[in-house]
C-alpha positions in Angstrom: 194.8 119.3 109.5 192.7 122.3 110.4 190.5 122.1 107.3 189.7 118.5 108.0 188.5 119.4 111.6 186.3 122.2 110.2 184.7 120.1 107.4 183.7 117.2 109.6 181.0 118.9 111.7 179.6 120.6 108.6 179.2 117.2 106.8 177.6 115.8 110.0 175.1 118.7 110.1 174.1 118.2 106.5 173.6 114.5 107.1 171.3 115.3 110.0 169.3 117.9 108.1 168.9 115.5 105.2 167.7 112.7 107.5 165.1 114.9 109.1 163.9 116.1 105.7 163.5 112.5 104.4 161.7 111.6 107.6 159.2 114.5 107.1 158.7 113.4 103.5 158.0 109.9 104.6 155.5 111.2 107.3 153.8 113.2 104.5 153.5 110.1 102.3 152.0 108.0 105.1 149.4 110.7 105.9 147.9 110.5 102.4 147.3 106.8 101.6 146.4 105.8 98.1 142.6 105.5 97.6 141.3 102.0 97.0 140.7 100.9 93.4 137.0 101.3 92.4 135.3 97.9 92.9 132.1 96.1 93.7 132.7 93.5 96.4 130.8 90.9 98.3 131.0 91.7 102.1 129.9 89.4 104.9 127.2 91.1 107.1 124.5 90.1 109.5 122.2 89.6 106.5 124.8 87.4 104.7 127.0 88.4 101.7 125.8 91.7 100.2 127.2 93.8 97.4 129.4 96.7 98.6 131.7 99.4 97.2 135.5 99.2 97.5 135.3 100.5 101.1 132.8 97.9 102.2 129.8 100.2 102.2 126.5 98.4 101.5 124.5 98.8 98.3 120.7 98.7 98.1 117.7 98.0 95.7 114.5 100.1 95.8 111.3 98.1 95.2 109.7 101.2 93.5 112.3 101.0 90.8 110.1 98.6 88.8 110.2 100.0 85.3 111.0 98.2 82.1 113.0 101.3 81.0 115.3 101.0 84.0 114.5 104.4 85.4 115.2 105.4 89.0 112.2 106.6 91.0 114.3 107.9 93.9 114.5 111.7 93.1 114.6 115.0 94.9 114.7 114.6 98.7 114.8 110.8 98.4 118.5 111.2 97.3 119.4 112.8 100.6 118.9 109.5 102.3 119.7 107.3 99.4 122.6 108.6 97.4 123.2 107.0 94.0 126.1 104.6 93.4 128.1 104.9 90.2 131.4 103.3 89.1 132.3 103.4 85.4 134.5 100.3 85.3 134.8 98.7 88.7 136.7 95.6 89.5 134.2 92.8 90.4 134.5 90.3 93.2 134.6 86.6 92.4 131.0 85.4 91.8 129.8 88.6 90.1 129.3 88.8 86.3 130.0 91.9 84.3 127.0 91.4 82.0 124.7 91.8 85.0 125.8 95.4 85.5 124.7 98.4 83.5 124.6 102.2 83.6 121.5 104.4 83.4 121.4 108.1 82.9 119.0 109.7 85.4 116.6 112.5 84.7 119.0 115.0 86.3 121.8 113.8 84.0 123.7 111.9 86.6 124.8 108.3 85.9 123.9 105.3 88.1 125.1 101.7 88.2 122.5 99.0 87.9 122.5 95.3 88.7 120.1 93.0 86.8 118.1 96.2 86.1 117.9 97.4 89.7 119.5 100.8 90.2 122.0 100.8 93.1 122.1 103.1 96.1 123.8 103.8 99.4 122.0 104.5 102.7 123.1 107.6 104.5 123.0 106.0 108.0 125.5 103.2 107.1 128.6 104.5 108.9 131.0 101.6 108.4 131.8 98.5 106.4 129.1 95.8 106.9 126.4 98.2 108.1 122.9 97.2 106.7 120.7 99.8 108.4 118.8 100.4 105.2 117.3 96.9 105.1 113.5 97.1 104.9 113.3 100.9 105.4 109.8 101.9 104.5 109.2 98.3 103.5 110.8 99.2 100.2 114.6 99.1 100.5 116.6 95.9 100.5 120.3 95.1 100.5 121.7 94.2 97.1 122.5 90.5 96.8 123.4 88.7 93.6 121.5 85.5 94.5 117.9 86.6 95.1 115.4 84.0 94.0 112.6 86.4 95.1 112.5 90.2 95.1 109.8 92.6 96.0 108.2 95.1 93.6 105.8 98.0 94.3 104.1 98.9 91.1 100.8 99.7 89.4 99.0 96.6 88.1 98.2 97.0 84.4 96.5 94.0 82.7 96.9 92.6 79.3 93.8 94.7 78.3 95.6 97.9 79.2 93.4 98.7 82.2 94.8 99.6 85.6 93.9 97.6 88.7 94.2 97.9 92.4 95.4 95.0 94.7 91.8 93.7 94.9 91.6 93.4 91.1 89.1 96.2 90.7 89.8 98.9 88.1 91.7 101.8 89.7 95.1 103.2 90.4 97.5 102.5 93.3 100.6 100.6 93.8 100.6 96.9 94.8 103.4 95.0 96.5 104.2 91.6 95.1 106.9 89.0 94.4 109.2 89.0 91.4 112.2 86.9 90.5 115.7 88.3 91.0 115.5 90.2 87.7 112.2 91.9 88.7 109.9 89.7 86.5 106.4 89.2 87.9 105.4 85.9 89.5 101.9 84.6 89.6 99.7 82.0 91.2 96.8 80.1 89.6 93.4 80.2 91.2 92.6 76.6 90.5 95.8 75.2 91.9 95.8 73.5 95.3 98.4 73.2 98.1 101.6 71.9 96.4 99.5 70.8 93.4 99.8 72.2 89.9 96.5 71.8 88.2 97.4 73.8 85.1 100.4 72.4 83.3 99.8 69.6 80.9 102.0 66.5 80.9 103.4 67.3 77.4 104.0 71.0 78.5 102.0 72.2 75.5 100.6 75.1 77.6 103.8 75.8 79.5 104.7 78.5 76.9 101.7 80.6 78.0 102.3 80.2 81.8 105.9 79.0 82.2 106.8 77.3 85.5 109.1 79.2 87.7 111.8 76.6 87.8 114.1 77.8 90.5 116.1 76.3 93.4 115.5 78.7 96.3 118.5 80.9 97.2 118.1 84.3 98.8 114.9 86.2 99.7 114.6 89.6 101.3 114.8 89.4 105.1 111.2 90.4 105.6 110.0 87.2 103.9 109.8 83.9 105.9 112.0 81.6 103.8 110.4 78.5 105.3 107.1 79.3 103.5 108.7 78.4 100.2 108.9 74.8 98.9 109.1 73.0 95.6 107.1 70.4 93.7 107.9 68.1 90.7 105.7 68.7 87.7 106.1 65.9 85.2 109.8 65.7 86.0 110.5 69.4 86.3 110.9 71.5 89.5 108.6 74.4 90.3 109.0 76.8 93.2 106.0 77.3 95.6 105.0 79.9 98.2 102.5 79.0 100.9 101.8 75.9 98.8 101.0 78.0 95.6 103.0 76.9 92.5 104.6 80.0 90.9 104.5 80.9 87.2 105.6 83.6 84.7 103.2 85.0 82.1 104.2 84.8 78.4 102.8 88.3 77.5 105.2 89.9 80.0 107.9 88.9 77.5 110.4 88.2 80.2 110.6 91.9 81.1 110.6 93.7 84.4 107.8 96.2 85.0 105.1 94.2 83.3 102.2 92.4 85.1 99.8 91.8 82.3 98.8 88.4 83.6 96.6 89.8 86.4 93.6 90.3 84.0 94.0 87.1 81.9 91.5 85.8 81.0 89.8 87.9 83.6 91.0 89.6 86.8 91.8 87.3 89.7 92.3 84.1 87.8 96.1 84.5 87.9 96.8 86.7 90.9 100.1 88.2 91.9 101.8 86.6 95.0 103.0 88.5 98.1 103.4 88.0 101.9 99.7 88.4 102.5 98.7 85.7 100.0 96.6 83.1 102.0 97.9 79.5 102.2 96.8 77.5 99.2 93.8 75.2 99.9 94.4 71.5 100.6 93.5 69.3 97.6 
C-alpha cells in the first residue's frame, strides 16, 4: 500500500510538467506563423482593383520604363523609394494570365518581375495592404492594373528617319510624355481628322495596315487622366477609341513593340502627332 501512495504524486507531477511543456511548445508554434505562399493578387483599393503581392502590398509601373528591351530605368537612389518586386513562380489571382508575366535581369544582376513588359515595383511609403500612396508620384508612377486601356510613357521621340525630336516636333533631345496602350505601344492622332471623325481610313480598310485603328473598349486609365474625355466612333462597322475627339491609331513601322514612336515623323513631323493630356480638343467638322 505504501508504494502506491508514494507513486501517485510522482505521476501527477510528471503529468503537470508534461502539460506545461506542451503548452510552451504550442505557444512557440503560434508565435512563428507560416509565411504566406508567394502570390500576385488583385486587391480592392481606393483606386479600384490593383495588383499586389501575397501580403496585399501594392505594385507599380514606372512610365520611364519604356524600352523595347524591357530594361528598368529605376537604378541607384531610385531603388530606395521604389524597391523591385520579384517572385519566381507566384500563384496568380483569378483574372491574371501567366503569359503576361516575365522576368528581367537588371544591370546589377538582380531579377525583377514584369507585367506586359512593365517592370514591377513597390513604394516605400505604402505601410499596409491597400495603400496606394505611390500613385502619380513625380507624374511617373502608377498602380499596376491588368486592365489598362491607356498607359503613360515618358520617352525620347525618334522618328522613322532615325532623328530625335522634342515634344514640339523639332529636332532635339528630351523626353515627351504621351499615351500608349496597356502594353506600352504608342498611340497617335491624325492631323487631318476632325472631332469624332476619322478622315484617314478607307471603307475597304486598304490603308488600315499602315495606320491601324486602335480598336479598344475603354477599361482602366491612370487616375491622372479624365476618363470622360474618351469616347468611341464606328468606322465602317469597326470601333475606334477617341480622346478629346481625336481618333486613335497605331503605326505599322512600330511593329507592335513598346519603346518605338517612329510615326511622329511620317511622312513629316507633326502629321501624326502623339496624344497626351495636353492635346487640344479636336476641331469640329
